[in-house]
MITIMI-181366 format. One record per residue: x, y, z of N, C-alpha, C in turn. Coordinates in steps of 0.001 Angstrom, whole numbers, plus 500000, padded with zeros to 6 digits. Layout:
BEGIN
XYZXYZXYZ;...
***
This chain:
BEGIN
500689498819499757499997500165500134500838501315500008;500486502005499145501240503318498981501114504588500034;502362504572501014501951505751502038501428507032501495;500615507762502189499913509043502082499098509045501074;498348507731500596497781507474499356496129507715499689;495171508228499012493957507732499159493612506597498393;492920505661499239492692504254498186491241504219498135;490795504375496857489213504110496502488753502870496376;488130502146497369487349500695497118486041501025496227;486174499984495519484753499548494928483809498722495003;484129497673495853483723496423496348484244495855497594;483148494924498227483828494351499589485108493823499216;485589493471498343486892492444498084487834493658498190;487644495002497398488912495773497481488696496427498596;487668496428499765487887496865501115489012496043501948;488712494710501848489605493665502378490962493981501763;491136493889500623492593494037500134493148495435500773;492536496639500528493007498035501015493139497872502587;492583497114503384492703496908504938493650495786505485;493863494940504515494549494119504893495966493591504478;496250493959503125497108493534502166498596493943502851;498627495009503978499826495906504389500308494964505901;499633493763506084499586493565507476500741492197507682;501360491849506557502469490747506521503705491576507498;504102491097508338505250491241509206506520490484508676;507653490470508187508611489938507460509275489288508763;509605490236510016510474489911510817509743488512511701;508567488659511745507737487818512562507424486639511930;507094486942510424506629485954509366505250485410509920;504504486604510238503166486383510579502134487603510135;501030487555510065500310488559509756499988489457510680;500811490606510851500568491342512457500818492634511943;499731493551511400499771494868511310500327495705512182;501181496656511685501601497940512432500629498948512662;499768498862511581498684500064511732497432499858512711;497002501239513070495705501518513857494921502076512797;493513502199513075492535502472512254491427503642513051;491165504294512194489788505286512692488952505571511521;487646504699511670486689505288510917485910506539510904;485430507140510060484777508452509886483627508165508772;482476508582509193481469508567508090481402509633507226;482156510678507449482150511448506235483860511792505646;484162511882504598485467511942504267485934513627504551;484667514553504944485143515623504961485951516211506181;485830514974506957486460515335508633488119514949508526;488373515790509045489853515575509520489942515077510914;491406514989511426491516514230512587491734515437513557;490930516090513621490833517461514696489747516789516006;490171517380517070489744516789518248488462517380518818;488000516731520078486799517338520269487184518573521116;488310518841521900488705519967522500488725521066521609;488978520869520126489097522087519252487602522727518952;486820522108519695485183522342518862484751523336520220;485644523766521057485202524660522433485327526003521994;485948526493520608486414527618520521487543528083520180;488015529514519901489195529589519585490264529571520706;489943529381522121490487529627523250490943527989523792;490817527102522795490169525815523388491639525337523988;492893525812523719494313525108524287494408525891525795;493921527242525858493966527611527301492849527042528311;491792526389527847490890526015528522491270524298528661;491862523797528441492204522166528613492412521906530014;493589522669530705493593522444531930492584522612532899;491816523568532619490714523857533586489551522799533347;489609522411532158488348521302532174488713520096532661;490063519720532455490510518348533156490524518209534372;490919519754535195490889519968536754489795519915537067;488767520227536654487439520290537312486653519003537090;487226518239536054486591517081535696487079516010537090;488454516117537361489130515616538458488420515740539590;488190516964539962487509517359541036486112516918541351;485434516759540198484035516621540715483734514926540385;484565514692539867484310512603539502484566512113540845;484141510853540433483857510170542146485498509801542179;485761509715543433487574509390543800487994508134542824;487044507320542480487436505853542426487266505846540733;486811506754540235486624507024538915487702506403537717;489128506776538255490109506257537274490996505468538325;491653504359537691492560503617538215493623504073538541;494176504733539379495238505263539998495128506855539289;495994507721540372495944509036539677496694509682538608;497136508899537720497887509362536785497150510357535777;497623511883535393496865512340534366496374511440533275;497434510630532902496894509641531641495575508820531919;495775508261532990494612507618533492493370508411533462;493373509596533795492396510661534018492002511064532354;492749511407531578492613511682530294491737510692529547;492063508975529616491219508473529341489939508088529591;490087507985531252488404508118531875487781509375530904;488317510623530879487795511792530622487103511596528938;487690511023528238487363510912526685486679509677526798;486778508886527452485774507649527387484255508067527645;484101508973528662482730509180529149482489510848528531;483188511322527274482521512265526276483164513782527011;484225513863527594484739515215527839485469515697526677;485607516802526447486331517287525363487857517334525725;488764516591525138490109516217525297490868516386523968;492074516214524170493058516241522809493150514599522385;492629513845522785492675512644522495491711512039521349;492190511244520739491420510819519549491355509414519474;490324508717519251489951507281519395490582506332518197;491080505319518201491235504766517200491207503119517567;491544502240516771491327501135517028492332500108516390;492809498806516909493366497717516130492797497068514891;491301497496515268490514496332514489490226497394512965;490297496704511885490248497334510474488263497453510734;487670496089511047486340495995510956485578496888511873;486233497130513108485592498399514006485907499725513689;486917500069512644486694501149511776486000501127510904;485580500328510266484561500194509148483304500504509732;483131499754510903481855499887511776481421501564511928;482536502390512288482412503753512673481927504355511166;482624503838510275482058504678509062481090504505508516;480459503423508733479178503188508308477715503042509213;478416503546510526477315503451511759476261504685511488;476150505833510682475690506735510487474593506733509564;473508506673509690472504506055508293472311507359507543;472220508680508434471619509678507882473093510155506935;474202509547507038475380510459506378475602509089504730;474786508304504613474806507475503475475007508074502129;474528509192501980474928510105500847476289510718500721;477066510161502145478381510941501740479279510011501763;480588510015500947481695509175501156482580508987502414;482789507913502922483476507895504260484846507607504153;485470507465504977487141507011505096487540506638506269;488604505969506059489203504807506908490866505334507140;490834506338508132492279506327508581493068505359508794;494230505189508300495206503916508846496654504531508881;497238504403510085498401505102510701499172504169511029;500507504208510793501703503398511247502166503508512321;501483502973513412501748503504515038503188502909515454;503814502232515117504894501694515218506134502625514363;506173502921513311506895503934512904506809505138513330;505654505887513829505323507030514405506300507217515506;506582506031516199507491505988517051509081506665516925;509119506880515946510600507150515312510697508789515618;509524509340515767509339510760515812509368511326517460;509374510185518504509023510583519728510634511348520318;510280512320521287511636512486522214512215511394522467;513554511369522748514659510286523200514295509615524407;513444510345525164513511510140526691512203508939526779;511282509455525620510163508590525407510503507278524780;511168507630523611511500506582522862512293505479523735;513228505999524625513745504934525188512843504152526315;511733504890527014511029504140527902510300503128526998;510130503573526095509062502322525249509845501282524973;511027501456524136512054500731523834512515499745524780;512756500187526163512777499135527404511738498460527748;510539498664527411509480498040527799509311497038526893;509788497193525926509362496371524579508225496251524078;507560497429524059506202497847523375506151498804522367;505343498820521631504966500015520629504166500809521235;503277500984521927502426501905522527502977502149524078;502053503527524431502416503600525652500965502957526473;501471502764527820500016502415528946500494503936529905;499403503926530556499346505144531734501040505053532669;501175503340532786502414502757533685503559503235533306;503704503104531673504874503358531277505224504727530820;504222505556530648504207507041530791504515507952531512;503654507661532896503950508159533976505012508744534551;505988507493534531507381507718535436508097508898534508;507980508769533081508985509427532606508117510778531857;506912510950532025506510512228531729504983512164532523;504879513053533623503862513081534520502774514426533984;502993515191533260501967516326532827501649516755531227;500622517241530818500557517637529729501862518762529271;501842519441530495503135520531530166504477519833530006;504682519130530531505983518077530302505979517649528995;504809516888528590504974516252527216505287517469526048;504795518626526117505039519588525368506815519900525325;507169520011526402508515520662526583509457519554526338;509201518538526064510266517448526240510710517415524370;510172518174523635510638518393522286510022519307521593;510822520380520857510187521236520075509465520855518874;509576520028518481509062519523517179507552518655517583;506715519064516792505331518330517237505539516588517046;504951516179518106505059514376517716503471513975518266;503556512607518080502145511810518450502711510928519297;501934510355520507501957509353521495500584508738521175;500878507083520836499510506274521138499692505760522291;498194505797522451498220505559524362497279504194524752;497474503349525143496447502102525393495698502428526595;494566502588526961494063503075528164493539501851528959;493542501969530256493057500962531189491512500116530580;491320498768530796490101498327530459488978498872531372;488829500167531050487877500973531918486265500126532222;485805499464530957484639498617530859484823498132529384;483732497012529198483730495880528095483735496814526795;483235498187526908483223498996525294484507499189525066;485528499334525804487002499732525354487734498222525169;487269497039525855488058495635525452487241495482523944;486112495280523992484970494977522389485767495845521351;486108497375521680486274497826520127487824497629519840;488733496814520858489961497004520788491109498254520515;490509499505521751490411500566521438491889501026521844;492243502416521363493400503022521911493414504297521515;494031505226522278493743506721521812495273507263521377;495112508471520521496537509242520531496163510555520660;497383511160521296497263512295521649498428513261521431;498266514126520582499673515133520113500245515965521375;501489516454521278502316516882522150502039517984522336;501220518816521634500447520167522190498960519991521943;498102520686522607496589520641522220496600521531520959;497278522520520441496961523153519236497412522053518143;498401521274518319498896520530516958497394519766516711;497465519624515273496573519048514535497228517666513870;496672516533514190497063515498513667497251515154512167;496016515643511512495987515531510005497002516300509453;497279517733510274498506518462509304499671517691509460;499987517334510842501226516442511117501465515344510225;500366514621509787500458513585509110500829513661507769;500398514954507244500753515596506187502344515868505671;502529516062506654504431516425506807505125514838506892;504261513795507440504846512327507319504163511685506380;504290511558505368503106510628504376503507509302504560;504539508980504844505014507547504842504283506840505901;503436507533506953503190506753508159501668506633507864;501034506819506861499692506628506638499115506555505581;498200505991505087497133506117503964495767506131504519;494718506717503610493150506429503789492557505647502639;491566504647503250490682503908502653489354504784502226;488894505040501022487960505948500693486620505087500471;485600505163501521484325504330501397483531504996500531;482990504738499154482111505582498422480483505363498958;479974506116499209478362506328499531477698504832499223;477879504578497713477268503708497376477458502504497995;478318502234498690479338500819499111478754500772500498;478385501760501138478028501560502699477033500540503157;475918500706502227475123499621502746475396498083502671;476168497850501633476815496348501635477729496367502701;478537497141502862479818496935504000478780496798505132;477900497700505863477006497239506737476481496314507245;475686495800506038475136494550505989476066493302506389;477428493241505548478201492403505820478692492329507453;479215493667507676479582493814508787478615493338510174;477239493577509878476171492903510914475980491554510662;476366490866509772476438489259509510477525488702510146;478925489655510289479897489245510951479929489403512340;478739489754512704478554490253514327479389491470514976;480033492518514049480604493763514131479251494809514289;478583494976515125477387495719515517477654496550517193;476578497266517253476825498006518329476238497082519621;475479495953519288475118495260520292476432494467521094;477717494565520062478852493698520794479370494994520999;479704496177520424480822497054520387480482498099521746;478878498155521816478498499214522979477729498498523867;478104497325524841477465496068525330476377497189526339;475123496751526431474222497360527254473132497459526274;472342498051527231470809498201526303470825498926525385;471574500234525724471577501328524724472165500638523061;473424500170523289473730499433521967472810498714521210;472327497821522263471074496741521474470009497679521176;469887498842521756468570499649520849469142500131519505;470397500538519549470945501154518461470808499974517231;471447498932517431471512497908516434470256497641516059;468972497218516921467835496714516389467326498167515383;467734499268515841467022500269515222467500500126513715;468710500214513408469465500112512321469015498768511496;468989497801512042468398496555511499467386496536510913;465946497075511575464926497156511064464485498529510206;465682499250509703465348500391509010465631500287507297;464655500453506764464505500153505391464649501380504591;464989501452503454464785502677502551463468502720502064;
***
């Protein structure tokens, strides 16, 4: 797959090829992808965060929002007092943050690209980012920590000893970079969605713009509007549905609503 390129698919078979042909790992001699995926129901959406939608002063508001979230949340809301745990909990519960949701599963990303029935007249997209190669742009301190751990992504436990605040994250390096962070298993939703987060080194950094400067790290799979129903039906048959990805009555209701929706 050519990095930095938009791949337009025209069939279910094209989708499988676009999302899986890059997954062979020659060192392991196994199909182990180094990519993570993010599905968007509209091709027009970039990788802006929920924090940016707070207005022009969003970067100034970030510490105040998070401080008050920690103050008013139940004391046992986060597994540990690390800022990275609190950020994960906040993002998981809908607080505007600089985090973006990703998944290791191409099919989960496809679900989110075809979840919104009201957008079936729009082309969607799957962002595919090589998170292993992205680590090459980390500050030396973080690069060393993750290498010593033998991991390709951070957890709060790995990140906290070497960087304990958002301010410190920005000060580690003048050039922008991205950190991929696996959250604790807060609930079944995190587990079933095979989820992880990205966060840029500053609140003002835009991941889309950063990736454009590093086209070797990503490509996009473009989902034409005309293909969305076929993908959606086949995902449902494969049990990639709200009933599974959002365990509980709300997810069940969303799945049933779509299942019984007809043109």
